[in-house]
N, C-alpha and C positions, 0 to 999 in steps of 0.2 A: 617760500624756497620749497620745488617740486621736488622728488627725489632723483639725484644725480645718475645719471647712466654712468655705466661702467667705462675708462676708455684702456687699450692698447696702444702697441707699438703698432704707428704705421706702415708696415713693410719693414724698410732699413731706410726711413727720413729721415728719424730720429723724432719726429711728431708722435707724440702720443695724442690717436682720434676719440673721441668718443664713438662706442661701436654702431651706432645708431648715425649714420652721417644724415644732412639733411637735403633730401633731394630738391634743388631750387625748380625744379619743373612747375613746382604748386604753384609760383609766384606769378607763372605768365602772362595769365590776365586779371591779375590783383591790382588795386587800387593802390595806391603808393601805401594811405592808412592803414588798410589792410593788409598789404605785404610788411609792415615795419613791427602789425600787432603777431603777426607768425613767428618772425623774427624773432622776437623779444618770447614767444611760448616756447620756441625750440632753445633759445640760451638757457630760460628758466630750467630745463632739464638737465644743462651742462654740455649741448650739443656742440661740439667745436672746429668742425667740419661739415663744409658746405660745398655740393657738386650740381654745378649750376653746367649751360651748354648755351654756344652764341643761337642756339637755336631754338631755343626754350622762348619762344614767343619775347613776352618783355622783360622776364625775370632776372636780366642782367642790369636793368636799369634799375629795377625794385630792389636791387641788392645797394645801389650807390648809396643814398642816405644813409641807411644803417652801419655800411660801412665806413663811413664816414667818423663813427665814434664809433667801431669795435673791430677796425679792422688784424690791432693785435693779438683780439683773442680767439681768432678764427683762419683755417685753415681752407684756403678758399681756391678751388679746384675747376679747371670750366674745361672746353672740346671744342675742337672744331673737328666739320666733317669735311672739311675739305681737302683732295688728296694732292694736291702740287704744290709745292714751296711758295708761289707767288701769291697761290689764295689762301691759304694757309694761316703765311706771313701777318695778311692784311686783315685777314678774321681776327688773330691773335691779337692787334694793336686796335681792331673795334673794338675788343672785347674790354681790352682795359680800359680803353676810350667808355665805354658806358660804365663800366663798375667803379667808374674815377679814383683806378687804383695805379700805380708805377709799374708793379710789379705783383705777380701770384704766384700762390707753391705749387699750382701743378696745373697743366696744359696737358690734353688726352684727344685721342685720334679716336673721333668717335664713330662708333658700331664697324669697326674694322673685320669684318667677318668673307667679304665676296673675293675671292682670289684677284678680279682684275682690278680692282679698288686696288689691294693689298697689296698688289706687283706694281702699283703706279705712286702710290704712299713710301714705300718703302726703299724705291730704284732713286737713283740720284736726279735730284728734281723734284724728291716728292715732298710730301709733307713733314716726313719724319726729319728733312734735311733742316726746315724751316724750323721745327719745336726741336735742334739741338743748338742750332746757330741762336734762337732764345735763349736758351739755355746760357750760353755763352756770353751773351750779354748782358744777364742779371734780371732777365723781365719774368723769369720762372722759374724755380730750384730743381720742379719733378717733373717726371712725360711717362704720360700714362696710354692705356690701350682700353677700348670699350668695347661691348660686344652683345648683340641679342640672336637670339634665333639660340637652334640648337646645336651649329657649325663655331659660335664660341669658343670653348672650352680649346676646340683643337687647334683652330685661327688663333688663339692668345698661347699658343705652346709654341707655333711657329713665330712667332711676333718674338716672343722672348729666348728663340734660338737666334736671332736677327739680331735685335738690341736689348740690351739688357732694363728694360722697362720697370720702375718703379712700382707700378700698380697696374694691377687688370681688374674689370669690372663686367661678372658673369649672372645668367639668372641660375637662381638656388631655390627651390623650394622640393616639399615635401613629393610630390607630384612631378615634377620634371626627375624628382632622382628615381622615379618606380620606372624610368625608360635606361637598360640597361645599357644601351649604345651611349646615352647622354650621361649617365652617373660613369661606367670607364673614363670617358674625357672629363670628366671635373677631375675624377678623385685622378687621376694622371696630372689634371694643373695643377691642384690642390698639393700633390705631394711637392711640384717641381717647385710654386711658390714659395710651400714651407721651407726648401731645404734653401732657396736664394735670397730668401726674406723681400720677398712681392710680395706688396699688399694686396689685399682679395678681397673687392667688393663685390654686394651682390643686390641682386635686383628681383623685383615680381615676388616677394615673398607674401606677401598678401593677396596675391590675382588669386580670385576663385575660376574667371575661364575669358573668350572673349566675351564680347555683347551679342544678344541675339535680336533680331530686328523687332520684336513682343515685347522686350526688357523697359518697362514704366519707369524706371529710377532716371534721375539727373545721369548725365555722362562726364564724371570729373576728369575722369583719366581713361584711355583707349583701348582699358579692360574692366569687366566687371570685378570691386573688390571685393573680398570679406568682409563684412558689415559686426559678425558676431562675435560678442569678446571673450568667449573661450577659444575658439576657432581663429582668432586674430594672435593669441596669447600663445595658443600651440602654435603658429608659424612662425611667431617671430621666436619663441623659444627655439622651433627646428635650427635655423639659423646661427643666433648664440650662443648655442650649445656645443656650437664646433669650436672649437680653437681657432684665431688666427682669420676668423669669417669676421666683415661688418656689414651693416642689414644698410642701405642705401631706402628712404622712406618716400611713401606714394606720392606722385605727382596730386592725387587728391587728397588739400590741403585741409578738407573736413574730417579725416579721418588723422591726421598730425597727432590731437594729442593723443589718441587712443593708442596711437602705434609707441608715440614717446613714453606711454604710461607705463603698456607691455614690456619695454625693453628696460624698462628703467625696474620693474617686479623683481624680487626675486627670481634667479634661472631655475627652472624647472626640470628635469631628464626627459626625453622626446619619448611621448607613449604613441607608440605604433597603432597600436589599438585607437584611441583616442583617435588618431588623426586619419586612418581608414574610414572612421565612423564620419569626421567631418568629410571627406571626399565625396560619403553617398548623401548626406544631410544638407549641405551647401552646391551640390552638381558640379564637382572642381575639378578642371578638365586644365593639363596641359596648355600653358599658353601659344608653346611652340611646338612645333610638329616635322620631324624633317622632313623636308622639300614639300611640304602641304601648308606649312605659314612659319616660314622660319624669320620673315620681318616681320617689325612693329603693323604692319597694314595687313591685311590678307593677301597672301601673296600675286591673287589674279590682279589686285587693282592696280 
């Protein structure tokens, strides 16, 4: 048995979630055998919360055999990227079918950061309507919203002013918080979530930078991750040293064990000087730069 990762209340849901949440995008292209081993590794650290999405390749299908034996042990969340009620409803039902479950704990509106998408999703006939209906039917217990890019915190505040979402998800790292504009938006969102009891999930904690054309490594996630154990430990501590935050693990499964060990280790205070040194030594850059690279893919793509 590995050291267990600490748990904390997941917002106002009544569920105590491990502060490291399994990012199931890591399962997207795996064999079933490897997926089962990965999920057993996750569970050995006491991780009891899985975050998947309909768009994560085969991930929902890979979860099904494991969930057949462990459904009661984990909080399961998925996401829909659709913005209309009909499509979001169909996708949620497809997700339930793929995971072979009758209900899930949370459904999330995936990456709701663009104004036009937001207007569609939140309007009558929009995706939120379908998720609220699914909640009334007992198919889901909670509803969340996620976002990439520098506009995510401000858009989440707008979303929370419109509907009482149970959870949000945003980028959070030392280098992202060096941007005063992003940091101000994040702090406003953090204050709102803490006041209202909204769970806060964070992504990209161990991202070093976007890939360059001449990078030789295998690309197992869309960004280049930190692989140095000291820098990775400091990046994980940066998130978990802050009360109320949860860290979603990387889509690069080769880093899962290192991240889980870092999350299970005794918490270290944030060492700003050491993290500034990491930025230089490991070439860490913000993944998202306002109006330049605010999406997962390069803006011009």
